[in-house]
N, C-alpha and C positions, 0 to 999 in steps of 0.2 A: 249807417242809419243811426242807431243810438244803442244804449245799453239795454239788454233784456232784463226784465224784472226778476228778482230773486225771491221775494216774499210770495207765499202761496196765494194770498188774496190779490196781489198785484198781477200775478200770472193769470188768475181767473178773470180779473178785470180786463186785461189785455185781450184775452180770448173773446170775451163778451163784446168788447169794442170792435174787434175785427168782424165778428158776426153781424153786429148792428150796422156797421159802416157798409158792408157788402149789401145788406138788405135795403138800406136807405138809398144807396146808389142805384140799385136796380129799380126801385119804385120811382125815384126822381127822374131817372133816364126815360122810363116808359111814359111818365107824365109829360116831360118836355117834348117827346116825340108826338104825343097826342095833341098838345097845344100847338105845335108847329103845323100839324096837319089841318087843324081848325083854322088857324091864321092864314094858311095858304089858300084854303077854300074861300075865305073872306076876301083876300087880296085878288083872287081870280074872279070875284064877283058872283060866285056860285052860292047863293044864299041858302038854297035847299040842302046842299051838301054840308054847308057849315052848320045848319040847324041839326042835321042828323048826327054829325060828329060832336056837336056840343053836349048832348046828353051823356054820351060815354065819357067825354073829357071831364065834365062836372062830377060824375060818379068817381072817376079816377082821382080827382082832386080831393074829394071827401074821404076816400079810402086812405090816401097818402097822409092826410091830416090825422085820421083816426089812429094810424099806426105810429104817428109821431115823427115821420120823416121830414115833415114841414110844419111850421108853426100855424096855428089856426088862423091868425090874422093874415098871414101870407097867402093862405089858401082862399080866404074870403076876398081878399083884394084881387087875386087872379081870376076868381069866378066872376066877380063884378065886372072887371074890365073885359073879359071874354064875352060875357052876356051882352054887355053894352055894344061891343063891336059887331056881334051877330045881329042884334036888333037894328043897328044902324045900317048894316048891309042889306037886311031884309026890307027896310023902309025905302032904301034907295032903288032897289030893283023893281 
């Protein structure tokens, strides 16, 4: 791997990084799963299911941005694209 830090501050920093990385990975993984579910409903042509999944997914996106796991603009872009896709699916059905 690498060398372990020896300074007290560097050891603490490493500890914080591990904790944050674990938390961020958890949130982003849950988010990706929710987005996949929403996109799968859109692909299947199930507009009603997509709309119901959209609210939860948008809330999850907002929470992920709030804790800092993803950048605000990344979240805004994802929300916009997902919303447009659901609206398009609803208009087609």
